[in-house]
A tleap script that builds the chain and sets N, CA, C and O, in Angstrom:
source leaprc.protein.ff14SB
mol = sequence {
  NMET THR THR TYR TYR VAL TYR PHE PHE ILE
  PHE ALA ILE ILE GLY TYR PHE ILE VAL THR
  ASP ASN SER VAL ALA ARG LEU PHE PHE TYR
  LEU GLY GLN LEU THR ARG LEU GLN TYR GLU
  LYS ALA LYS TRP TRP VAL LEU TYR SER PRO
  ASN ASN PRO ILE VAL ARG LEU ALA ILE LYS
  ARG ASN SER ASP ARG MET ALA ARG GLU ILE
  MET LYS ASP PHE LYS CLYS
}
set mol.1.N position { -13.106 30.405 3.384 }
set mol.1.CA position { -14.276 29.719 2.244 }
set mol.1.C position { -13.770 30.317 1.179 }
set mol.1.O position { -14.685 30.275 0.357 }
set mol.2.N position { -12.664 30.965 0.595 }
set mol.2.CA position { -12.243 31.267 -0.505 }
set mol.2.C position { -11.171 29.692 -0.683 }
set mol.2.O position { -10.473 29.600 -1.692 }
set mol.3.N position { -11.163 29.184 -0.210 }
set mol.3.CA position { -9.931 27.877 -0.080 }
set mol.3.C position { -11.259 26.956 -0.638 }
set mol.3.O position { -10.850 25.996 -1.291 }
set mol.4.N position { -12.399 27.000 -0.563 }
set mol.4.CA position { -13.364 26.145 -1.229 }
set mol.4.C position { -13.570 26.674 -2.972 }
set mol.4.O position { -13.765 25.865 -3.879 }
set mol.5.N position { -13.528 27.348 -3.063 }
set mol.5.CA position { -13.497 28.342 -4.849 }
set mol.5.C position { -12.289 27.545 -4.715 }
set mol.5.O position { -12.444 26.324 -4.745 }
set mol.6.N position { -11.266 27.949 -4.591 }
set mol.6.CA position { -9.890 27.472 -5.446 }
set mol.6.C position { -10.228 26.147 -5.587 }
set mol.6.O position { -10.856 25.879 -6.611 }
set mol.7.N position { -9.916 25.028 -4.646 }
set mol.7.CA position { -10.781 23.440 -5.380 }
set mol.7.C position { -11.219 23.488 -6.078 }
set mol.7.O position { -10.772 23.285 -7.207 }
set mol.8.N position { -12.891 23.930 -5.649 }
set mol.8.CA position { -13.732 24.092 -6.767 }
set mol.8.C position { -12.794 24.209 -8.360 }
set mol.8.O position { -12.747 23.385 -9.274 }
set mol.9.N position { -11.943 25.906 -8.205 }
set mol.9.CA position { -12.230 26.152 -9.786 }
set mol.9.C position { -10.888 24.790 -9.944 }
set mol.9.O position { -11.694 23.980 -10.401 }
set mol.10.N position { -10.067 24.293 -9.927 }
set mol.10.CA position { -9.068 23.155 -9.687 }
set mol.10.C position { -10.106 22.533 -10.269 }
set mol.10.O position { -10.280 22.695 -11.477 }
set mol.11.N position { -10.829 21.853 -9.642 }
set mol.11.CA position { -11.297 20.386 -9.820 }
set mol.11.C position { -12.317 20.681 -11.141 }
set mol.11.O position { -12.711 19.763 -11.860 }
set mol.12.N position { -12.618 21.843 -11.315 }
set mol.12.CA position { -13.222 21.833 -12.478 }
set mol.12.C position { -12.754 22.225 -13.901 }
set mol.12.O position { -13.455 22.203 -14.913 }
set mol.13.N position { -11.395 22.605 -13.810 }
set mol.13.CA position { -10.612 22.876 -14.980 }
set mol.13.C position { -9.978 20.954 -15.519 }
set mol.13.O position { -9.856 20.571 -16.682 }
set mol.14.N position { -9.650 19.975 -14.036 }
set mol.14.CA position { -9.290 19.142 -14.258 }
set mol.14.C position { -10.655 18.223 -14.847 }
set mol.14.O position { -10.600 17.663 -15.941 }
set mol.15.N position { -11.391 18.184 -14.310 }
set mol.15.CA position { -12.815 17.650 -15.056 }
set mol.15.C position { -13.615 17.741 -16.244 }
set mol.15.O position { -14.471 17.004 -16.735 }
set mol.16.N position { -12.882 19.332 -16.724 }
set mol.16.CA position { -13.378 19.666 -18.335 }
set mol.16.C position { -12.424 19.465 -19.291 }
set mol.16.O position { -12.514 19.706 -20.495 }
set mol.17.N position { -10.913 18.717 -18.293 }
set mol.17.CA position { -9.899 18.078 -19.377 }
set mol.17.C position { -10.451 16.722 -19.361 }
set mol.17.O position { -9.979 16.005 -20.243 }
set mol.18.N position { -11.140 16.289 -18.757 }
set mol.18.CA position { -11.008 14.845 -18.342 }
set mol.18.C position { -12.443 14.784 -19.185 }
set mol.18.O position { -12.068 14.143 -20.167 }
set mol.19.N position { -13.149 14.920 -19.296 }
set mol.19.CA position { -14.298 15.077 -20.071 }
set mol.19.C position { -14.002 15.324 -21.637 }
set mol.19.O position { -14.474 14.559 -22.478 }
set mol.20.N position { -13.265 16.334 -21.960 }
set mol.20.CA position { -13.033 16.720 -23.650 }
set mol.20.C position { -11.645 15.683 -23.960 }
set mol.20.O position { -11.389 15.388 -25.127 }
set mol.21.N position { -10.943 15.260 -23.035 }
set mol.21.CA position { -9.755 14.929 -23.997 }
set mol.21.C position { -9.306 13.797 -23.259 }
set mol.21.O position { -8.836 13.959 -22.132 }
set mol.22.N position { -9.455 12.035 -24.062 }
set mol.22.CA position { -9.666 10.859 -23.645 }
set mol.22.C position { -8.495 10.432 -23.082 }
set mol.22.O position { -8.466 9.558 -22.216 }
set mol.23.N position { -6.742 11.441 -23.864 }
set mol.23.CA position { -5.913 10.507 -23.371 }
set mol.23.C position { -5.503 11.614 -22.528 }
set mol.23.O position { -4.453 12.071 -22.980 }
set mol.24.N position { -5.932 12.309 -21.379 }
set mol.24.CA position { -6.189 12.960 -20.360 }
set mol.24.C position { -6.663 12.120 -18.903 }
set mol.24.O position { -6.084 11.925 -17.834 }
set mol.25.N position { -8.439 11.617 -19.608 }
set mol.25.CA position { -8.699 10.260 -18.506 }
set mol.25.C position { -7.889 9.632 -18.505 }
set mol.25.O position { -7.548 9.440 -17.338 }
set mol.26.N position { -7.187 9.037 -19.295 }
set mol.26.CA position { -6.085 8.230 -19.394 }
set mol.26.C position { -5.326 7.715 -18.367 }
set mol.26.O position { -5.277 6.615 -17.814 }
set mol.27.N position { -4.457 9.278 -18.174 }
set mol.27.CA position { -3.721 9.539 -17.415 }
set mol.27.C position { -4.045 9.635 -16.515 }
set mol.27.O position { -3.402 8.919 -15.747 }
set mol.28.N position { -5.149 10.451 -15.831 }
set mol.28.CA position { -5.359 10.017 -14.484 }
set mol.28.C position { -5.994 8.844 -13.530 }
set mol.28.O position { -6.095 8.711 -12.310 }
set mol.29.N position { -6.404 7.999 -14.752 }
set mol.29.CA position { -6.631 5.815 -14.786 }
set mol.29.C position { -5.362 5.641 -14.334 }
set mol.29.O position { -5.225 5.046 -13.265 }
set mol.30.N position { -4.358 6.052 -14.946 }
set mol.30.CA position { -3.032 5.475 -14.866 }
set mol.30.C position { -2.154 5.443 -13.755 }
set mol.30.O position { -1.382 4.603 -13.293 }
set mol.31.N position { -2.614 7.025 -13.345 }
set mol.31.CA position { -1.894 7.587 -12.167 }
set mol.31.C position { -2.451 7.242 -10.793 }
set mol.31.O position { -1.761 7.204 -9.775 }
set mol.32.N position { -4.271 6.897 -10.873 }
set mol.32.CA position { -4.723 5.769 -10.095 }
set mol.32.C position { -4.310 4.977 -9.483 }
set mol.32.O position { -4.017 4.934 -8.288 }
set mol.33.N position { -4.228 3.976 -10.600 }
set mol.33.CA position { -3.631 2.401 -10.806 }
set mol.33.C position { -1.930 2.302 -10.324 }
set mol.33.O position { -1.322 1.352 -9.832 }
set mol.34.N position { -1.521 3.501 -10.636 }
set mol.34.CA position { -0.111 3.585 -10.256 }
set mol.34.C position { 0.267 3.878 -8.599 }
set mol.34.O position { 1.351 3.446 -8.207 }
set mol.35.N position { -0.641 4.628 -7.599 }
set mol.35.CA position { -1.010 5.242 -6.770 }
set mol.35.C position { -1.074 4.224 -6.073 }
set mol.35.O position { -0.306 3.876 -5.177 }
set mol.36.N position { -2.406 3.485 -6.639 }
set mol.36.CA position { -2.858 1.695 -5.926 }
set mol.36.C position { -1.634 0.489 -5.716 }
set mol.36.O position { -1.738 -0.394 -4.864 }
set mol.37.N position { -0.718 0.589 -6.444 }
set mol.37.CA position { -0.018 -0.126 -6.630 }
set mol.37.C position { 1.611 0.271 -5.445 }
set mol.37.O position { 2.201 -0.412 -4.607 }
set mol.38.N position { 1.803 1.590 -5.936 }
set mol.38.CA position { 2.190 1.942 -4.125 }
set mol.38.C position { 2.248 1.942 -3.414 }
set mol.38.O position { 3.288 2.012 -2.759 }
set mol.39.N position { 1.013 1.854 -2.981 }
set mol.39.CA position { 0.333 1.500 -1.875 }
set mol.39.C position { 0.219 -0.038 -1.472 }
set mol.39.O position { -0.110 -0.015 -0.286 }
set mol.40.N position { 0.306 -1.051 -1.787 }
set mol.40.CA position { 0.168 -2.053 -2.104 }
set mol.40.C position { 1.444 -2.818 -2.035 }
set mol.40.O position { 1.468 -4.011 -1.733 }
set mol.41.N position { 2.761 -1.946 -2.387 }
set mol.41.CA position { 4.292 -2.258 -2.431 }
set mol.41.C position { 4.254 -1.822 -0.582 }
set mol.41.O position { 4.418 -2.616 0.344 }
set mol.42.N position { 4.015 -0.488 -0.495 }
set mol.42.CA position { 3.879 -0.696 0.926 }
set mol.42.C position { 3.572 -1.508 1.852 }
set mol.42.O position { 4.373 -1.723 2.762 }
set mol.43.N position { 2.500 -2.045 1.808 }
set mol.43.CA position { 1.655 -2.608 2.210 }
set mol.43.C position { 2.285 -3.931 3.125 }
set mol.43.O position { 2.334 -4.293 4.301 }
set mol.44.N position { 2.877 -4.550 1.325 }
set mol.44.CA position { 3.417 -5.532 1.548 }
set mol.44.C position { 4.677 -5.241 2.502 }
set mol.44.O position { 4.641 -5.954 3.504 }
set mol.45.N position { 5.705 -4.435 2.451 }
set mol.45.CA position { 6.688 -4.219 3.251 }
set mol.45.C position { 6.548 -4.533 4.984 }
set mol.45.O position { 7.063 -5.211 5.872 }
set mol.46.N position { 5.593 -3.640 4.781 }
set mol.46.CA position { 5.226 -3.446 5.845 }
set mol.46.C position { 4.818 -4.484 6.881 }
set mol.46.O position { 5.127 -4.534 8.071 }
set mol.47.N position { 3.744 -5.632 5.868 }
set mol.47.CA position { 3.868 -6.823 6.319 }
set mol.47.C position { 3.979 -8.180 6.428 }
set mol.47.O position { 3.415 -9.099 7.023 }
set mol.48.N position { 5.309 -7.939 5.309 }
set mol.48.CA position { 5.530 -9.372 5.596 }
set mol.48.C position { 7.533 -9.091 4.451 }
set mol.48.O position { 7.884 -9.945 3.637 }
set mol.49.N position { 8.208 -8.105 4.671 }
set mol.49.CA position { 8.999 -8.062 3.999 }
set mol.49.C position { 10.010 -8.060 5.060 }
set mol.49.O position { 10.153 -6.999 5.667 }
set mol.50.N position { 11.131 -9.606 5.569 }
set mol.50.CA position { 11.997 -9.517 6.271 }
set mol.50.C position { 13.413 -8.555 6.927 }
set mol.50.O position { 14.262 -8.616 7.816 }
set mol.51.N position { 12.967 -7.680 5.803 }
set mol.51.CA position { 14.075 -6.832 6.016 }
set mol.51.C position { 13.444 -5.710 7.354 }
set mol.51.O position { 14.301 -5.216 8.086 }
set mol.52.N position { 12.168 -5.408 7.573 }
set mol.52.CA position { 11.051 -4.891 8.300 }
set mol.52.C position { 11.529 -5.850 9.817 }
set mol.52.O position { 11.375 -7.071 9.821 }
set mol.53.N position { 12.161 -5.043 11.150 }
set mol.53.CA position { 12.572 -5.602 11.904 }
set mol.53.C position { 10.840 -5.841 12.993 }
set mol.53.O position { 11.095 -6.544 13.971 }
set mol.54.N position { 9.979 -5.595 12.970 }
set mol.54.CA position { 8.620 -5.865 13.032 }
set mol.54.C position { 8.478 -7.472 13.055 }
set mol.54.O position { 8.450 -8.422 13.837 }
set mol.55.N position { 8.404 -7.135 11.606 }
set mol.55.CA position { 8.414 -9.252 10.799 }
set mol.55.C position { 9.622 -9.970 11.247 }
set mol.55.O position { 9.459 -11.043 11.827 }
set mol.56.N position { 10.596 -9.599 11.089 }
set mol.56.CA position { 11.663 -9.739 11.925 }
set mol.56.C position { 11.598 -10.528 13.049 }
set mol.56.O position { 11.903 -11.713 13.183 }
set mol.57.N position { 11.142 -9.693 13.884 }
set mol.57.CA position { 10.734 -10.313 15.562 }
set mol.57.C position { 9.594 -11.710 15.880 }
set mol.57.O position { 9.612 -12.628 16.700 }
set mol.58.N position { 8.506 -11.248 14.609 }
set mol.58.CA position { 7.753 -12.047 14.826 }
set mol.58.C position { 8.010 -13.553 14.251 }
set mol.58.O position { 7.733 -14.609 14.820 }
set mol.59.N position { 8.764 -13.323 12.649 }
set mol.59.CA position { 9.064 -14.426 12.334 }
set mol.59.C position { 10.380 -15.521 13.897 }
set mol.59.O position { 10.543 -16.622 14.422 }
set mol.60.N position { 10.793 -14.400 13.885 }
set mol.60.CA position { 12.115 -15.051 15.122 }
set mol.60.C position { 11.094 -15.643 16.364 }
set mol.60.O position { 11.452 -16.659 16.959 }
set mol.61.N position { 9.740 -14.933 16.753 }
set mol.61.CA position { 9.120 -15.964 17.492 }
set mol.61.C position { 8.420 -16.793 17.300 }
set mol.61.O position { 8.171 -17.611 18.186 }
set mol.62.N position { 7.695 -16.881 15.694 }
set mol.62.CA position { 7.071 -18.741 15.393 }
set mol.62.C position { 8.380 -19.495 15.627 }
set mol.62.O position { 8.307 -20.323 16.535 }
set mol.63.N position { 9.587 -19.390 14.998 }
set mol.63.CA position { 10.406 -20.050 14.879 }
set mol.63.C position { 11.059 -20.524 16.008 }
set mol.63.O position { 11.910 -21.412 15.948 }
set mol.64.N position { 10.766 -20.071 16.865 }
set mol.64.CA position { 11.714 -20.331 18.627 }
set mol.64.C position { 10.274 -21.185 19.376 }
set mol.64.O position { 10.607 -21.938 20.292 }
set mol.65.N position { 8.374 -21.122 19.001 }
set mol.65.CA position { 7.774 -21.114 19.439 }
set mol.65.C position { 7.673 -22.618 18.934 }
set mol.65.O position { 7.443 -23.448 19.814 }
set mol.66.N position { 7.855 -23.196 17.282 }
set mol.66.CA position { 7.958 -23.910 16.783 }
set mol.66.C position { 8.869 -25.076 17.382 }
set mol.66.O position { 8.451 -26.201 17.656 }
set mol.67.N position { 10.452 -24.537 17.574 }
set mol.67.CA position { 11.769 -25.683 17.998 }
set mol.67.C position { 11.128 -25.976 19.253 }
set mol.67.O position { 11.109 -27.186 19.479 }
set mol.68.N position { 10.551 -25.200 20.218 }
set mol.68.CA position { 9.830 -24.960 21.475 }
set mol.68.C position { 9.111 -26.801 21.557 }
set mol.68.O position { 9.412 -27.686 22.357 }
set mol.69.N position { 8.219 -26.837 20.526 }
set mol.69.CA position { 7.126 -27.854 20.133 }
set mol.69.C position { 7.728 -28.955 20.221 }
set mol.69.O position { 7.679 -29.789 21.125 }
set mol.70.N position { 8.384 -28.956 19.131 }
set mol.70.CA position { 9.775 -30.023 18.098 }
set mol.70.C position { 10.102 -30.756 19.129 }
set mol.70.O position { 9.711 -31.906 19.331 }
set mol.71.N position { 10.975 -29.989 19.952 }
set mol.71.CA position { 12.246 -30.256 21.376 }
set mol.71.C position { 10.960 -31.025 22.022 }
set mol.71.O position { 11.270 -32.174 22.336 }
set mol.72.N position { 9.421 -30.660 22.342 }
set mol.72.CA position { 8.822 -31.742 23.292 }
set mol.72.C position { 8.705 -32.598 22.866 }
set mol.72.O position { 8.812 -33.592 23.585 }
set mol.73.N position { 8.353 -32.804 21.146 }
set mol.73.CA position { 7.882 -34.118 20.872 }
set mol.73.C position { 8.934 -34.934 20.863 }
set mol.73.O position { 8.927 -36.161 20.961 }
set mol.74.N position { 9.718 -34.308 20.758 }
set mol.74.CA position { 11.334 -35.656 20.905 }
set mol.74.C position { 11.349 -35.750 22.465 }
set mol.74.O position { 11.968 -36.702 22.940 }
set mol.75.N position { 10.938 -35.159 23.038 }
set mol.75.CA position { 11.799 -35.469 24.737 }
set mol.75.C position { 10.686 -36.578 24.804 }
set mol.75.O position { 11.065 -37.322 25.709 }
set mol.76.N position { 9.515 -37.057 24.305 }
set mol.76.CA position { 8.230 -37.643 24.572 }
set mol.76.C position { 8.538 -39.447 24.209 }
set mol.76.O position { 7.628 -40.267 24.337 }
savepdb mol mol.pdb
quit
């Protein structure tokens, strides 16, 4: 139960500084933007970066599938 009071006290102090000082509010806004940007960068790396071995495997599978389709068209 005391951890709730500690968290409440910390957030109350942060809230007080945000309300009273505009530069602190901007700081938290920019920290939120920076956190969002880092999340987007990590998400892009996981989904699209060719340095990622899982993405490299997916690219290889798609390339092999396209090569088989093109070879089938040439044989016709």
